C-alpha positions as CSV (number, residue, x, y, z in Angstrom):
1,M,129.1,-155.3,-162.0
2,I,131.1,-152.3,-163.4
3,R,130.7,-149.2,-161.7
4,G,131.9,-145.8,-162.6
5,A,135.1,-146.3,-160.7
6,D,136.1,-149.3,-162.9
7,L,136.0,-147.2,-166.2
8,P,139.4,-146.1,-167.4
9,K,140.4,-142.3,-166.8
10,G,139.0,-140.2,-169.2
11,A,136.5,-142.5,-170.7
12,R,132.7,-142.0,-170.9
13,R,130.0,-144.6,-170.5
14,V,128.1,-145.3,-173.8
15,P,124.6,-145.7,-173.5
16,Y,123.4,-149.4,-174.4
17,E,121.5,-149.7,-177.6
18,S,119.0,-152.6,-177.9
19,P,119.9,-155.0,-180.8
20,G,116.4,-155.6,-181.5
21,L,114.1,-158.7,-181.8
22,P,116.1,-161.4,-183.6
23,D,114.1,-163.5,-186.1
24,H,115.2,-167.2,-185.1
25,R,112.8,-169.2,-187.0
26,S,115.4,-170.5,-189.3
27,P,119.3,-169.7,-190.0
28,L,118.3,-167.8,-193.2
29,R,115.7,-165.6,-191.6
30,F,118.4,-164.8,-188.8
31,L,120.8,-163.6,-191.6
32,W,118.0,-161.7,-193.2
33,W,117.3,-160.0,-190.0
34,L,121.0,-159.1,-189.5
35,T,120.7,-157.5,-192.9
36,T,117.5,-155.4,-192.5
37,S,118.5,-154.4,-189.1
38,Q,121.2,-152.0,-190.9
39,Y,119.4,-151.7,-194.4
40,R,120.7,-148.3,-194.9
41,R,124.1,-149.4,-194.6
42,V,123.7,-152.5,-196.6
43,L,122.2,-150.6,-199.5
44,L,125.1,-148.1,-199.4
45,G,127.4,-151.0,-199.3
46,T,125.7,-152.6,-202.3
47,L,125.9,-149.4,-204.3
48,W,129.7,-149.0,-203.6
49,G,130.0,-152.8,-204.4
50,I,128.2,-152.3,-207.8
51,T,130.0,-149.1,-208.6
52,W,133.4,-150.5,-207.7
53,M,132.9,-153.8,-209.7
54,C,131.7,-151.9,-212.7
55,A,134.4,-149.3,-212.7
56,L,136.9,-152.2,-212.9
57,M,135.6,-152.9,-216.5
58,L,136.2,-149.3,-217.5
59,P,140.2,-149.4,-217.8
60,P,140.0,-152.3,-220.5
61,Y,137.6,-150.3,-222.6
62,L,139.7,-147.0,-222.2
63,L,142.9,-148.9,-223.3
64,S,141.2,-150.2,-226.3
65,R,140.2,-146.8,-227.4
66,T,143.7,-145.6,-226.5
67,I,145.2,-148.1,-228.8
68,D,142.7,-147.8,-231.8
69,E,142.4,-144.1,-231.6
70,G,145.8,-143.1,-230.3
71,L,148.4,-145.3,-231.1
72,E,147.1,-146.9,-234.4
73,A,145.7,-143.7,-235.8
74,R,149.0,-141.8,-234.6
75,D,146.6,-139.2,-233.1
76,T,148.8,-137.8,-230.2
77,G,145.9,-135.6,-228.8
78,M,143.6,-138.6,-228.5
79,L,146.4,-140.8,-227.3
80,L,146.8,-138.2,-224.3
81,L,143.0,-137.7,-223.8
82,W,142.3,-141.5,-223.5
83,T,145.6,-142.0,-221.2
84,G,144.3,-139.3,-218.9
85,A,140.9,-141.0,-218.8
86,V,142.6,-144.3,-217.7
87,V,144.6,-142.5,-214.9
88,V,141.4,-140.8,-213.7
89,T,139.4,-144.0,-213.7
90,G,142.2,-145.7,-211.8
91,A,142.1,-143.1,-209.1
92,G,138.3,-143.2,-208.9
93,T,138.2,-146.9,-208.8
94,A,140.8,-146.7,-205.8
95,V,138.5,-144.4,-203.9
96,L,135.2,-146.4,-204.6
97,G,137.4,-149.6,-203.3
98,I,138.1,-147.7,-199.9
99,L,134.6,-146.7,-199.6
100,R,133.3,-150.1,-200.3
101,H,135.9,-151.7,-198.0
102,R,135.1,-149.2,-195.2
103,T,131.3,-149.8,-195.5
104,M,131.4,-153.5,-195.7
105,T,133.9,-153.6,-192.6
106,R,131.0,-151.6,-190.6
107,I,128.4,-154.0,-191.8
108,R,130.4,-157.0,-190.6
109,A,131.2,-155.4,-187.5
110,D,127.6,-154.3,-186.8
111,A,126.3,-158.0,-187.6
112,A,129.0,-159.5,-185.3
113,Y,128.3,-157.2,-182.6
114,R,124.4,-157.5,-182.9
115,T,124.8,-161.2,-182.9
116,V,126.9,-161.2,-179.6
117,Q,124.3,-158.9,-178.0
118,V,121.3,-161.1,-178.7
119,V,123.0,-164.2,-177.7
120,T,124.4,-162.7,-174.5
121,R,120.9,-161.3,-173.5
122,H,119.4,-164.6,-174.0
123,V,122.2,-166.4,-172.3
124,T,121.7,-164.3,-169.2
125,R,117.7,-165.1,-169.4
126,L,118.6,-168.9,-169.4
127,G,120.1,-168.7,-166.1
128,S,121.0,-172.1,-164.5
129,A,119.2,-173.7,-167.5
130,L,122.2,-172.8,-169.8
131,P,124.8,-175.4,-168.6
132,R,122.5,-178.2,-169.0
133,Q,121.6,-177.4,-172.5
134,V,124.8,-175.7,-174.1
135,S,128.3,-176.8,-173.4
136,A,131.1,-174.3,-172.6
137,G,132.8,-175.6,-175.9
138,E,129.9,-174.6,-177.9
139,L,129.8,-171.3,-176.5
140,T,133.5,-170.9,-177.0
141,H,133.2,-171.9,-180.7
142,L,130.3,-169.7,-181.2
143,H,132.1,-166.5,-180.1
144,V,135.7,-167.5,-181.6
145,G,134.5,-168.8,-185.0
146,D,130.6,-168.9,-185.7
147,I,130.1,-165.2,-185.2
148,S,132.9,-164.0,-187.5
149,R,131.5,-166.4,-190.2
150,I,128.2,-165.0,-189.9
151,A,129.4,-161.5,-190.1
152,Q,131.5,-162.6,-193.2
153,T,128.4,-164.0,-194.8
154,L,127.0,-160.4,-195.1
155,T,129.8,-159.5,-197.6
156,V,127.3,-161.0,-200.1
157,T,125.2,-158.0,-199.9
158,G,128.0,-155.7,-201.3
159,P,130.5,-157.5,-203.3
160,G,128.3,-160.2,-204.1
161,V,125.6,-158.2,-205.6
162,G,128.3,-156.1,-207.4
163,A,129.8,-159.2,-208.8
164,V,126.5,-160.1,-210.4
165,V,126.0,-156.8,-211.8
166,A,129.5,-156.4,-213.1
167,Y,129.2,-160.0,-214.7
168,A,126.2,-158.8,-216.5
169,A,127.9,-155.4,-217.7
170,T,130.9,-157.4,-219.0
171,A,128.5,-159.7,-221.0
172,V,127.2,-156.6,-222.9
173,L,130.7,-155.2,-223.3
174,L,131.9,-158.6,-224.7
175,V,128.9,-158.9,-226.9
176,R,129.7,-155.6,-228.8
177,I,133.1,-157.0,-229.5
178,S,132.5,-160.8,-230.4
179,A,129.4,-162.9,-229.8
180,V,131.7,-165.9,-229.8
181,I,134.0,-164.7,-227.2
182,A,131.0,-163.5,-225.1
183,V,129.6,-167.1,-225.2
184,V,132.8,-168.6,-224.1
185,V,133.2,-166.1,-221.3
186,L,129.5,-166.2,-220.1
187,L,129.5,-170.0,-220.1
188,G,133.1,-170.5,-218.8
189,V,132.3,-168.6,-215.6
190,P,129.7,-170.5,-214.3
191,A,131.5,-173.8,-215.3
192,L,134.4,-172.5,-212.9
193,A,131.9,-172.3,-210.1
194,L,130.5,-175.7,-210.9
195,T,133.8,-177.2,-210.9
196,V,134.6,-176.0,-207.2
197,G,131.0,-176.5,-205.9
198,P,131.1,-180.1,-205.1
199,L,134.4,-179.8,-203.2
200,L,132.9,-176.9,-201.3
201,G,130.0,-179.1,-200.4
202,R,132.6,-181.8,-199.2
203,L,134.4,-179.1,-197.2
204,H,131.4,-177.8,-195.3
205,G,130.3,-181.3,-194.4
206,A,133.8,-182.1,-193.2
207,E,134.2,-178.9,-191.4
208,G,130.7,-179.2,-189.6
209,R,132.0,-182.6,-188.1
210,Y,135.3,-181.2,-187.2
211,R,133.7,-178.2,-185.4
212,E,131.4,-180.4,-183.4
213,D,134.1,-182.6,-182.3
214,Q,136.4,-179.7,-181.5
215,G,133.6,-178.1,-179.4
216,A,133.4,-181.3,-177.3
217,L,137.0,-181.5,-177.0
218,T,137.1,-177.9,-175.9
219,S,134.4,-178.6,-173.2
220,L,136.5,-181.5,-172.1
221,A,139.5,-179.2,-171.6
222,G,137.5,-176.5,-169.9
223,D,136.1,-179.2,-167.3
224,M,139.7,-180.4,-166.6
225,V,140.8,-176.9,-166.0
226,A,138.0,-176.1,-163.9
227,G,138.4,-179.2,-161.7
228,L,142.2,-179.6,-161.8
229,G,142.5,-179.1,-158.1
230,V,140.2,-181.9,-157.5
231,L,141.7,-184.1,-160.1
232,N,145.1,-183.6,-158.6
233,G,143.5,-184.4,-155.1
234,I,142.1,-187.8,-156.3
235,G,144.9,-188.7,-158.6
236,G,142.6,-188.5,-161.7
237,K,144.7,-185.8,-163.7
238,A,146.5,-188.4,-165.6
239,L,143.5,-190.5,-166.5
240,F,141.6,-187.2,-167.8
241,A,144.8,-186.1,-169.6
242,A,145.1,-189.4,-171.4
243,R,141.4,-189.4,-172.3
244,Y,142.0,-185.8,-173.8
245,R,145.0,-186.9,-175.7
246,E,143.2,-189.7,-177.2
247,R,140.4,-187.7,-178.4
248,S,142.5,-185.1,-179.6
249,R,144.5,-187.6,-181.8
250,A,141.2,-188.9,-183.0
251,L,140.4,-185.6,-184.3
252,V,143.6,-185.1,-186.2
253,P,142.6,-187.1,-189.2
254,L,139.5,-185.2,-189.5
255,G,141.7,-182.0,-189.5
256,Y,143.9,-183.3,-192.1
257,R,140.9,-183.9,-194.3
258,V,139.5,-180.6,-193.7
259,A,142.9,-179.2,-194.6
260,A,143.3,-181.5,-197.7
261,I,139.8,-180.5,-199.2
262,T,140.6,-176.8,-198.3
263,S,143.9,-176.8,-200.2
264,W,142.2,-178.4,-203.3
265,V,139.5,-175.6,-203.2
266,Q,142.1,-172.8,-202.9
267,A,144.3,-174.4,-205.5
268,L,141.4,-174.8,-208.1
269,T,140.3,-171.2,-207.0
270,A,143.8,-169.8,-208.0
271,C,144.3,-172.0,-211.2
272,L,141.0,-172.4,-212.9
273,P,140.5,-168.6,-213.5
274,T,144.1,-168.3,-214.7
275,V,143.6,-171.2,-217.2
276,F,140.3,-169.9,-218.4
277,L,141.9,-166.4,-218.9
278,A,144.8,-168.1,-221.0
279,V,141.9,-169.9,-223.2
280,V,140.0,-166.7,-223.7
281,T,143.3,-164.9,-224.5
282,W,144.2,-167.4,-227.2
283,I,140.9,-167.4,-228.8
284,S,140.9,-163.4,-229.1
285,A,144.5,-163.4,-230.4
286,R,143.4,-165.8,-233.2
287,M,140.5,-163.5,-234.1
288,A,142.7,-160.3,-233.8
289,A,145.2,-162.2,-236.1
290,S,142.4,-163.0,-238.6
291,G,141.2,-159.5,-238.6
292,A,137.9,-160.2,-236.9
293,I,138.6,-157.9,-234.1
294,T,141.1,-155.1,-233.6
295,V,144.2,-155.1,-231.4
296,G,142.5,-152.7,-229.1
297,E,139.7,-155.1,-228.9
298,L,142.1,-157.9,-228.2
299,V,143.5,-155.8,-225.3
300,A,140.1,-155.0,-224.2
301,V,139.0,-158.6,-224.1
302,Y,142.1,-159.6,-222.0
303,G,141.3,-156.7,-219.7
304,Y,137.6,-157.7,-219.3
305,V,138.5,-161.2,-218.5
306,A,141.3,-160.2,-216.2
307,A,139.1,-157.8,-214.4
308,L,136.1,-160.4,-214.3
309,L,138.4,-162.5,-212.2
310,V,137.7,-160.1,-209.2
311,P,133.7,-160.7,-209.4
312,V,134.2,-164.4,-210.2
313,S,136.3,-164.6,-207.0
314,S,133.8,-162.8,-205.1
315,L,130.8,-165.1,-206.6
316,I,132.8,-168.4,-205.5
317,E,133.6,-166.8,-202.0
318,G,130.0,-165.9,-201.6
319,A,129.0,-169.6,-202.5
320,D,131.5,-170.8,-199.9
321,D,130.5,-168.1,-197.4
322,L,126.8,-168.5,-197.4
323,P,126.6,-172.2,-196.5
324,R,129.3,-171.7,-193.7
325,G,127.2,-168.7,-192.6
326,L,124.1,-170.8,-192.5
327,V,125.7,-173.6,-190.5
328,S,127.1,-170.8,-188.1
329,A,123.7,-169.2,-187.9
330,R,122.2,-172.4,-187.1
331,R,124.1,-172.6,-183.8
332,V,122.9,-169.0,-183.0
333,V,119.4,-170.0,-183.8
334,D,119.6,-173.2,-181.6
335,I,120.9,-171.4,-178.7
336,L,118.1,-168.5,-179.2
337,A,115.5,-171.2,-179.3
338,L,116.3,-172.6,-175.9
339,A,113.6,-171.9,-173.3
340,P,114.6,-170.2,-170.1
341,A,113.0,-171.4,-166.9
342,P,109.3,-171.3,-167.6
343,G,107.6,-168.3,-165.8
344,G,104.0,-167.8,-167.2
345,H,102.2,-164.6,-166.0
346,R,104.3,-163.6,-163.2
347,T,102.9,-160.5,-161.3
348,R,104.0,-160.9,-157.5
349,L,106.9,-158.6,-156.6
350,D,106.9,-158.7,-152.7
351,P,108.0,-161.3,-150.3
352,P,105.4,-162.8,-147.8
353,A,104.2,-160.2,-145.3
354,A,105.2,-162.7,-142.6
355,P,108.2,-165.2,-142.9
356,G,106.9,-168.2,-144.6
357,P,108.4,-171.7,-145.3
358,L,110.0,-172.6,-148.6
359,R,108.4,-175.9,-149.9
360,D,109.2,-178.2,-152.7
361,P,106.4,-180.8,-153.2
362,A,108.6,-182.8,-155.7
363,S,111.1,-183.8,-153.0
364,G,109.1,-183.2,-149.7
365,L,111.6,-180.4,-148.5
366,V,110.5,-177.8,-146.3
367,V,112.8,-174.9,-145.3
368,A,111.7,-173.4,-142.2
369,P,111.9,-169.6,-142.1
370,G,114.4,-167.9,-140.0
371,K,116.6,-171.1,-139.7
372,V,119.7,-172.7,-141.3
373,T,118.7,-175.8,-143.0
374,A,121.2,-178.3,-144.8
375,L,120.4,-180.5,-147.7
376,V,122.3,-183.7,-148.0
377,G,122.2,-186.1,-151.0
378,A,124.5,-188.8,-152.2
379,R,124.1,-187.8,-155.9
380,P,125.1,-184.2,-156.3
381,D,122.6,-183.7,-159.1
382,E,119.6,-184.4,-156.8
383,P,120.3,-181.7,-154.2
384,R,121.0,-179.3,-157.1
385,A,117.7,-180.0,-158.8
386,V,116.1,-179.2,-155.6
387,V,117.5,-175.7,-155.1
388,D,117.0,-174.9,-158.9
389,R,113.4,-175.5,-158.3
390,L,113.4,-173.5,-154.9
391,A,115.2,-170.6,-156.7
392,G,112.5,-170.5,-159.6
393,Y,115.2,-171.5,-162.1
394,T,113.1,-174.6,-163.3
395,D,109.2,-175.1,-163.6
396,S,107.7,-176.6,-160.6
397,E,105.1,-176.3,-157.9
398,A,107.6,-175.0,-155.2
399,S,106.1,-172.4,-153.1
400,W,107.3,-169.8,-150.6
401,G,104.6,-169.0,-148.0
402,D,101.1,-169.2,-149.5
403,F,102.2,-168.7,-153.0
404,E,103.9,-170.6,-155.7
405,L,107.1,-169.4,-157.2
406,S,105.5,-169.2,-160.5
407,D,103.5,-166.4,-159.3
408,W,106.6,-164.2,-158.8
409,D,108.0,-161.8,-161.4
410,R,111.5,-163.5,-162.1
411,T,113.4,-160.3,-161.6
412,A,111.7,-159.6,-158.3
413,L,112.2,-163.2,-157.3
414,R,116.0,-163.0,-157.6
415,R,116.1,-160.1,-155.2
416,H,114.4,-162.2,-152.6
417,I,115.9,-165.6,-153.3
418,L,119.5,-165.8,-154.2
419,L,121.1,-169.1,-155.4
420,A,125.0,-168.9,-154.9
421,D,127.2,-171.7,-156.2
422,N,130.9,-172.3,-157.0
423,D,130.2,-171.5,-160.7
424,A,129.0,-168.2,-160.2
425,Y,131.0,-165.9,-162.5
426,V,133.4,-163.2,-161.1
427,F,133.7,-160.4,-163.4
428,P,137.0,-158.5,-163.3
429,G,137.0,-155.3,-161.1
430,Y,138.1,-153.7,-158.0
431,L,137.3,-156.0,-155.0
432,R,134.9,-153.7,-153.3
433,S,132.8,-153.6,-156.5
434,V,133.0,-157.5,-157.1
435,V,131.5,-158.3,-153.6
436,S,129.1,-155.2,-153.4
437,G,127.5,-156.0,-156.8
438,S,125.4,-153.1,-158.3
439,T,124.5,-151.7,-154.8
440,D,127.2,-149.6,-153.0
441,R,128.0,-150.8,-149.5
442,S,129.8,-149.2,-146.7
443,D,133.4,-150.5,-145.7
444,E,131.6,-151.7,-142.5
445,D,129.0,-153.9,-144.3
446,I,131.9,-155.3,-146.5
447,R,134.0,-156.1,-143.5
448,R,131.2,-157.9,-141.7
449,A,130.5,-160.1,-144.8
450,L,134.1,-160.8,-145.0
451,H,134.4,-161.8,-141.5
452,A,131.5,-164.1,-142.0
453,A,133.1,-165.8,-144.9
454,A,136.3,-165.9,-143.0
455,A,137.9,-163.8,-145.9
456,E,139.4,-161.0,-144.1
457,D,142.8,-162.2,-144.5
458,I,142.4,-162.2,-148.3
459,V,141.8,-158.6,-148.1
460,D,144.7,-158.1,-145.8
461,A,147.1,-159.9,-147.9
462,L,146.2,-158.0,-151.1
463,P,148.4,-154.9,-152.0
464,D,145.6,-152.4,-152.1
465,G,143.0,-154.1,-149.9
466,L,139.4,-153.5,-150.9
467,D,140.8,-151.3,-153.9
468,T,142.7,-154.3,-155.3
469,R,141.7,-155.0,-158.8
470,L,140.7,-158.7,-159.6
471,E,141.2,-160.3,-162.8
472,N,138.6,-162.0,-164.7
473,Q,137.1,-165.1,-162.6
474,A,139.6,-163.7,-159.9
475,R,142.5,-165.7,-161.3
476,N,144.9,-163.6,-159.2
477,V,143.6,-165.4,-156.0
478,S,143.6,-169.1,-155.0
479,G,140.6,-171.4,-155.5
480,G,139.9,-171.3,-151.8
481,Q,140.0,-167.4,-151.6
482,R,137.8,-167.3,-154.7
483,Q,135.1,-169.5,-153.0
484,R,135.2,-167.3,-150.0
485,L,134.9,-164.2,-152.0
486,R,131.9,-165.8,-153.7
487,L,130.2,-166.4,-150.4
488,T,131.1,-162.7,-149.2
489,R,129.3,-161.5,-152.3
490,A,126.1,-163.8,-151.5
491,L,126.2,-162.6,-147.7
492,L,126.6,-159.1,-148.6
493,A,123.5,-159.3,-150.9
494,D,121.5,-160.3,-147.8
495,P,118.5,-161.9,-149.5
496,A,115.5,-163.0,-147.6
497,V,116.3,-166.5,-148.6
498,L,120.0,-167.6,-149.2
499,L,120.6,-170.9,-151.2
500,L,124.2,-171.9,-150.8
501,V,125.7,-174.8,-152.9
502,E,128.9,-176.5,-151.4
503,P,130.0,-173.0,-150.1
504,T,133.0,-174.6,-148.4
505,S,134.2,-177.5,-150.8
506,A,137.6,-176.0,-151.6
507,L,138.6,-175.0,-147.9
508,D,140.4,-176.8,-145.3
509,A,138.8,-178.3,-142.3
510,H,139.9,-175.4,-140.1
511,T,138.7,-172.7,-142.2
512,E,135.6,-174.7,-142.9
513,A,134.8,-174.9,-139.4
514,T,135.2,-171.2,-139.1
515,V,133.1,-170.4,-142.0
516,A,130.3,-172.8,-140.9
517,A,130.1,-171.0,-137.3
518,R,130.2,-167.4,-138.7
519,V,127.8,-168.0,-141.5
520,A,125.1,-169.6,-139.1
521,A,125.7,-166.6,-137.0
522,H,125.6,-164.0,-139.7
523,R,122.4,-165.5,-141.2
524,R,120.5,-165.8,-137.7
525,G,116.8,-165.1,-138.2
526,R,117.2,-165.4,-142.0
527,T,116.2,-168.4,-144.0
528,T,119.2,-170.3,-145.4
529,L,119.6,-173.5,-147.1
530,V,123.0,-175.1,-147.5
531,V,123.9,-178.0,-149.8
532,S,126.6,-179.7,-148.4
533,T,128.1,-183.3,-147.1
534,S,130.6,-181.7,-144.7
535,P,130.0,-182.7,-141.0
536,L,131.4,-179.4,-140.0
537,V,128.7,-177.6,-142.0
538,L,125.9,-180.0,-141.1
539,G,126.7,-179.7,-137.4
540,R,125.9,-176.1,-137.6
541,A,122.5,-176.5,-139.2
542,D,119.3,-176.1,-137.2
543,E,117.8,-179.1,-139.2
544,V,119.2,-181.3,-141.9
545,A,117.1,-183.0,-144.6
546,Y,118.5,-186.4,-146.0
547,L,117.9,-186.7,-149.6
548,V,117.6,-190.2,-151.2
549,D,116.4,-190.9,-154.9
550,G,115.3,-187.3,-155.2
551,K,113.0,-187.6,-152.0
552,V,113.5,-186.3,-148.3
553,R,114.0,-189.8,-146.3
554,A,114.5,-188.1,-142.9
555,A,114.9,-184.8,-141.4
556,G,116.3,-183.7,-138.0
557,T,119.4,-182.4,-136.4
558,H,122.7,-183.7,-137.6
559,R,123.2,-185.7,-134.3
560,E,119.9,-187.3,-134.8
561,L,120.4,-188.4,-138.2
562,L,123.8,-189.8,-137.4
563,A,122.1,-192.0,-134.8
564,D,119.1,-193.1,-136.8
565,Q,120.2,-193.1,-140.5
566,P,123.1,-195.4,-141.2
567,G,123.1,-194.3,-145.0
568,Y,123.4,-190.7,-143.8
569,A,126.3,-191.5,-141.5
570,A,128.0,-193.4,-144.3
571,L,127.6,-190.5,-146.7
572,V,128.8,-187.8,-144.3
573,F,131.9,-189.6,-142.8
574,R,132.8,-191.3,-146.3
575,G,136.6,-191.7,-146.4
576,S,136.9,-190.0,-143.0
577,T,139.2,-191.5,-140.3
578,G,137.4,-189.6,-137.5
579,I,134.9,-190.9,-135.1
580,P,131.3,-189.9,-136.1
581,G,130.2,-189.1,-132.5
582,E,133.2,-186.7,-132.0
583,A,132.8,-185.0,-135.3
584,A,129.3,-184.4,-134.6
585,V,130.1,-182.5,-131.3
586,A,133.3,-181.0,-132.4
587,Q,133.4,-177.2,-132.0
588,P,135.0,-175.1,-134.8
589,V,137.9,-173.0,-133.6
590,E,138.2,-169.3,-134.8
591,G,141.6,-168.7,-136.5
592,Q,143.1,-167.7,-139.8
593,S,142.4,-169.9,-143.1
594,R,144.7,-170.7,-145.7
């Protein structure tokens, strides 16, 4: 929710350009789609790569002519001519290198940004199905490591193709000097790649396992940070910290193994070409001493082999980058293959003409129109599954009025039925735009919603009030304040049906009572479902549904369920030292919250 006021001064909004439809049938097809999506730039990068690699072979040839026709022939004119050619060629090679590097950087940037676009676009479509199918650690590693690896893989299209052409051109030049040297060079280069190949295979396997374990560890760390307040409250921080340390220590040996294999690969990559160059130079020197080749040709052979190290290194890097890129592309393809909440052929756009009940046949829950209904379950996942069905996030026979939710267009349904929970993301921006969303709201409307969420004190305490800029995930306010701002945003959206999941879990009892009373008053005449086990919230609901094993066992007022359902009373007052009867009739007191 970024409005014009949130743009930096002097900045202009850049129109969004669609990344296109990705081919995610396989990792290789995805990489090919990234290549063809910018084929003009790739062709240009390939041209610069071929030209630059081949230009590297010109100086050795020119040096051999300088020595044979200038120095040995004692011809000053030819010496100056060929020397000037060497200088011009060096300058031209530098320019080609700049053009190649600049083009390949743009290719990598396009591939990375295009991948981010398609993943982000698909993740937003997944909605609430995302956390169940992809962990936070996987997404973190995808954005931190995999996308850069995918982008790096496209380097094969420039220097990689150029290396193959330069290798062939060098072969032709060497054959003109000596067939023996040409055979040694042309067979020696593949031998270098075959020597490093097995190590690369082991490295990729170890890296794959390391990245999977590291992703799981990152997910655990994210869960710990997100629930730090709760862990502190129940004394579980030390237990989870010990578990994290244990798993982190178990990951260290695998990290050492990856580092060890990487060091061998880098050592062989640096050492073997140098040894190979020494062998070729020794053979060439013996041939020059015997008169089989000239001194200039000896220098040329040395120069060709030295220059050939560049394309050889590119080939080895390409052999390393491609498998890594395929592994990373597999992660992207797996995410793109995840199916969003099934929708079928959705055409309905408008809510029921008359307020209708919201029904979930799977659980037996009926949410009466125009009332505040509370849903209580012993297992948190069961009520959450119900609200996901009622919000149309998962395929079900849930209905609203006379029509099943599967009949609605998904975008239209989101405008009418809003699911608000404590995992809802808070983007950075000014407080006014954060709570208003994409629609401009008057200060009076915002103040009314803030009052209902007992969040007025938050705005009053901030330095610039509604014009205070919130950080990403509103980290510059406390957890309880962040929860009330999320609730403000949901109330300000004013949907026909509002589904609230534990809207007061991070609040103290006094503030919770205030919020329960004000939300009930604010939503009077509108359909509202609240998932909560708080007696202060349940006491304000028009009706409470008690969920057991995914089914509604009983429904009635909070007072009735306390009297008739022992399991309900035990669940609601679990760990409470108060008297159920008193809590059931206790009236919340208006006041300031923490």
